[in-house]
C-alpha positions in Angstrom: -36.2 -53.7 10.6 -37.3 -50.6 8.8 -36.9 -48.7 12.1 -33.2 -50.2 12.2 -32.7 -49.3 8.7 -34.1 -45.5 9.3 -31.9 -45.2 12.4 -28.9 -45.8 10.2 -29.8 -43.9 7.4 -30.4 -40.7 10.0 -27.1 -41.7 12.0 -25.1 -41.5 8.5 -27.0 -38.5 7.5 -26.1 -36.7 10.7 -22.5 -37.9 10.4 -22.2 -36.5 7.0 -23.8 -33.2 7.9 -21.7 -33.0 10.7 -18.3 -33.8 8.6 -19.5 -31.2 6.2 -19.9 -28.3 8.5 -16.2 -29.2 10.0 -14.6 -29.4 6.6 -16.2 -25.9 5.8 -15.2 -24.5 9.2 -11.6 -25.8 8.5 -11.4 -24.4 5.0 -13.1 -20.9 6.2 -10.0 -21.0 9.3 -7.5 -21.9 6.5 -8.8 -19.0 4.2 -8.9 -16.8 7.1 -5.3 -17.5 8.2 -3.8 -17.2 4.7 -5.4 -13.7 4.4 -3.9 -12.6 7.9 -0.3 -13.6 6.5 -0.7 -12.2 3.0 2.4 -10.0 2.6 1.6 -6.3 2.4 3.6 -3.4 1.5 3.3 0.2 2.7 2.7 3.1 -0.3 3.8 6.5 0.7 2.2 9.0 -1.7 3.4 12.4 -2.0 1.3 15.0 -4.4 2.6 18.6 -5.0 1.4 21.6 -6.3 4.6 23.7 -7.0 4.3 27.5 -6.7 3.8 29.3 -10.2 7.5 30.9 -10.2 8.9 27.8 -10.1 11.0 27.1 -13.0 11.3 23.8 -15.1 15.0 23.6 -13.8 14.0 24.3 -10.3 11.2 21.7 -10.8 13.6 19.0 -12.4 16.0 19.7 -9.0 12.9 18.5 -6.8 12.6 15.6 -8.9 16.4 14.9 -9.0 16.6 15.1 -5.3 13.6 12.8 -4.3 14.8 10.3 -7.2 18.2 10.1 -5.5 16.3 8.8 -2.3 16.0 5.1 -3.0 19.8 4.9 -3.2 20.3 6.7 0.0 17.6 5.0 1.9 17.7 1.3 2.2 14.2 1.1 3.3 12.7 1.8 0.2 11.8 -1.2 -2.0 10.0 0.7 -4.8 9.8 4.4 -6.2 8.1 5.9 -9.1 6.9 9.5 -9.9 5.3 11.4 -12.8 3.5 14.5 -13.6 -0.5 14.5 -13.3 -2.1 13.8 -17.0 -5.6 13.1 -15.6 -8.5 14.4 -18.0 -10.7 14.7 -15.2 -9.8 17.8 -13.9 -10.3 17.1 -10.0 -6.6 17.2 -9.2 -7.3 20.6 -7.2 -4.2 21.9 -8.8 -1.6 19.0 -7.8 0.5 18.8 -10.7 3.4 16.0 -9.6 3.1 12.7 -7.6 5.7 10.5 -6.0 4.8 7.3 -4.7 7.6 5.5 -2.3 7.1 1.9 -1.3 8.2 0.5 2.0 8.1 -3.2 3.4 6.3 -1.6 6.7 5.5 1.0 9.0 9.2 0.8 10.5 10.4 1.4 6.9 8.9 4.2 6.7 9.9 5.6 10.2 13.6 5.2 8.9 12.8 7.3 5.7 11.1 10.0 7.4 13.8 10.5 10.0 16.8 9.8 7.7 19.1 12.8 6.9 18.7 12.3 3.2 14.9 13.0 3.5 15.6 16.0 5.6 18.1 17.2 2.5 15.5 16.4 0.4 12.9 18.8 2.1 15.2 21.7 2.0 15.0 21.6 -1.5 11.2 21.4 -1.9 9.9 23.3 1.1 10.2 26.6 -0.8 9.0 25.6 -3.8 5.7 23.9 -3.1 2.5 25.8 -2.7 0.6 22.6 -1.4 1.4 18.9 -0.5 -0.8 15.8 0.4 0.5 12.8 1.7 -1.6 9.7 1.8 -0.2 6.3 3.0 -2.1 3.0 2.8 -1.1 -0.8 3.1 -1.4 -2.9 0.1 -1.0 -6.1 -1.1 2.6 -7.1 -2.1 2.9 -7.8 -6.1 
């Protein structure tokens, strides 16, 4: 009788362990699928160091031209900009940032080849001393 009881307990424990492992695997798979489906956006960061001879009025023309792009290019879903104000002194002379957000790479591709972007580049190209562009995928908020 004790042997039969021991086998039943062992079988029950084995079943419990198996179900626990299966449940854990199911939860992990669901979490992984959720992470894969997490909506992302593409952030396009443009940092400038302007030439010393650029006047405040010329800088404002650059800002106005870039700020007009969201109304001209429908793949831009968010836009912000501003001057560097970091106290760390590690900006390597870069003084102004523009951040453009797209839903995906296709949106960025349309922006980069859009005539309005080409017109903006004509405004800024002779006024910039240095430009850094950095893009990355970020979770959508």
